[in-house]
N, C-alpha and C positions, 0 to 999 in steps of 0.2 A: 479378952476384953472385959474389964470389970464393969459392974453396974454404974459406977461414977463416971467412967469414960463414956459409956453408952448414953448416959443421961446428958452429958455435955454435948455429944454429937447430935442427939435428938433436938436439944435446944438450939443448936446451930442450924439444924435443918429448918425448924420453924422460922427462925429469924431470917434465914436465907430466902425462903419462899416469900417472906414479907417484903424484903427490899426488891426482889424481882417483880413482885406485883406493883410496887410503887413505880419502878422503871417502866413497866408496861402501861400503867395508868396515865403517865404524862405523855400526851399525844406526840410532842416533838421529842424524839428519842435522844437527839443530841443534847437538848436541855436537860432531860432526865439524867443521862449518864455524865454530863458535865458536873451537875450538882452532886451526884453520888460519888463519882471518882474524886472530885474536888473536896467534898466533905471528908472522905477517907484520908486524903492527903493532909488536910489540916489537922485531923485527929492524930495521924502518924507523926507529924512535925511537933505537935504539942506533947506527945509521949516521949520523943527522942531524948530530951535532957534528963529524963527520970528513969530510963531503963538501960540495962547493960548494952554495950555495943556488941553486935554479933561477932563471933570469932572469925578469924581470917578465912578459915575453910568454908564458911557459909556464904561469902560474898559472891563467888561465881554463880552459885545456885540462885541467890537473890536477884542478881542482875538478869539472868536468863529467865527467871520467873516473871520479872517486871515486863520483859518483852512479850512473853506468852500471854500475860494478863491483858496487855494492850490488844493483841489479836483477839482474845476472848471477848473483850468489850465491843470491839468492832463487829464481830460475828454475831454477838448476842443482840446488838442494836438491829442488825439486818434481820435476824430471826424474828424479832418482835414487830418489825415493820411489815414483814411478809406473811406471818402466820398468826393464828389465834394464840393467846397465852396458854390455853389448855392443850394446844398441840405443840407449840415450839418449846415450852419449858420441859415437858416430860421427855421429848426426844433428846434434847440437849443434855439433860441430866441423866437420862437412862442409858445413854451411850457410854458414859464414863466408867462405871464400876468394873465391867469385864475387861476393858482396856487397861485400867489401873492394875487389875490382878495380874495381867500379863507383864506389864512394865515393872511392877514391883518384884515379880519373880526374876526378871532379867537383871535389873539394876540394884535392887535392894536385897536380893537373894531371900525373899520371903515367899515361901510356897505354903499356902493354907493347908492345915491338917484336915482330916475327914469332916469333923463337925463344922469347922469354919467354911470349908469348901461347899458343904451342903447348904449352910446358911446364906452364903453369897449367891449360890445358884438360885435358891428360892426367892431371895430378895430381888435379884435381877429379873426373874420371871415375873414377879409382881410389877416391877418398874416398867418392864417391856409391855406388859398388859395395859398399863395406863397410857403409855405412848401410842400403842396401836389403837386403843379406844379413841384417842384424839383424832385419828384419821378416818373413822368410819363415817358413812353417810354422805360423803362428798368426794368429788374428783380430787385426787392428791395434788397439792401444790408442790411440785418437785423442787422449785427454787427455795421455798420455805423449808422443806425437809432437808435439802442439801445444806443450807445455812445452819440448821439446828444440829445436824450430824457433825459438821465441821466444828461447831461450838463445843460439842461433846468431846471431840478429840483434844481440843485445847484444854478443857477441864481436866481430862485424864493426864495430860502432859504437865500442867502446873501442879496437880495434886502430888505426883511423884517427885517432881523437882523440889517442891516446897517441903515434902516429907523428909527428903534427904537433907535439905538446907537447914530446916529448923533443928534437926538432930545434931548437925554440925555446929550450930550457932551458940549453944550453951544457954540460950534464953529464948523461950517462945515469945515473951513480951518484946524483947529487943528485936526479934526477927519480924514480927507483925508490924511494929512501929516503923522500921526502916523500909519494909516492903511497901506499906501504904504510902509513905513519904515519897518513895522513888517512882512507884507505878502510877500514882494518881495525877501527875502533872500534865501528861501528854494530851488527854482529851480537853481539859480546860484551856490549855495553850492553843490548841487547834480552834476551839470555839472562840477564843479571844481574837484570833486573827481573822476569823470569819465574820464575827459581828462587830468588831472594833468598838466604836463609840457607843454601841447599843448593848454591849455585853451585860451590864447590870440590869438594864431595863428588860431584856429578854428573860433573864433568870429570875427576877424579883417575884413574879406571880407564883412561882413554884418553889421558892427558896426553902420554905419551912419543911414541906414534905420531902423535897429532894435531899436536903441535908440530914433529915431523919433516916432516909434510905442509906446515906453514907455511913452514919453511925451504926446502923443495923448490919451493914456489910462488914465493918471492922469487927464488931462483936461476933458475928457468925464465923468469920474465917479465923479469928483469934482462938475461938474454942476448938476449931478443927486442928489448927496448928499445935495447940497444947496436947490434944488427943493423939496426934501423930508421934509425939514423943513417948507415949505410954502404951501404944498398941500397934499392930501391923497395919500397913496402908490399905490393903484391899478390903478388910472388914469395915474400916472406918469410911472408905469411899462408898460402899454399899449402904451403910447405915445413914450416912449423910444425905444420900439421895432419896431418903424417905421424905425429903422436902417436896418430892413430886406429888405425894398424896396430899400434902398441905396445899401445894400449888393448885391441884385439881379442885380441892374444896374452895379455895379462894376464887378460882375461875368460875365455879358454879354460883357462889354467893354474890360476888361483886361484879362479874362480867357476864352473868346470865348464860354461862356455858353449862351443858349437861354434865352430870356426874355419872349416874347410872350404876347398875348392878355389877358390871365388869370391873369398875374401879373399886367397888367394895370388896370384890373377890381379890383384886390385886393387893389391897390393903391387908387382907387376911394373910396372903402369902408373905407379904413383907414382914408382918408381925411374927410369923412362924420362923422366918429367916433370922430375925433379930434374936429370937429365943435360942436358936442353934448357935449363933455367933457368941452369945453370952455363955453358953455351955462350954464352947471351945475355950473361952478365956478362963 
């Protein structure tokens, strides 16, 4: 992985943590995810006329990814309803990298070399530390933990599916535009049928911040998709989930959740892992 690719993925991690914090901040999760998914859909539709159409081989991946993303949104909404941001977000994101490593080895025939494997292991140790720190001091909410773990599995699934899809598409911009256009309609349509004549009135108070979250979502995943055309899937997944550290900081600053020395130690492990992954590249 080159420094340019690593920088792009780190920028994606920060942006990703930001839109997840916006989704958590909006009390009614359906309102938040309607605006974020709908905003992403509008941006995707606006991009479609100006970007290449993905190659034929990419469309099965794109369609499957849209379905997985819908499951991801539903599970993430449930995770945020049931658990604290500082608990749900690290568990959901921290579950994904090791699963991606296994799936990438099976489906993309990408087996990390020594340095990359060591970097992924160190990074995952740091990410797991943050997730476990979010569980201390209170009786575990198993429903929230289960929802967050299920969310992590969907993250791993769409990461690998989209990694293969974007490589087959011939254009990362074309792939992200069509993916957002296809995946983003389901939640707004559901909200429209639920709220009917009150649809705009319900969304209006949060429209600005919610649509900002949608734009951040498109930017974050667009950077990741581009990076997946330049490097192996597993190191990108591990590096992308450095958003957990950003999410923990956001939880401490904006949601008054504790940060603590274990999260600092986890951040140190993550940085060491990033260094090893860069050496492998």
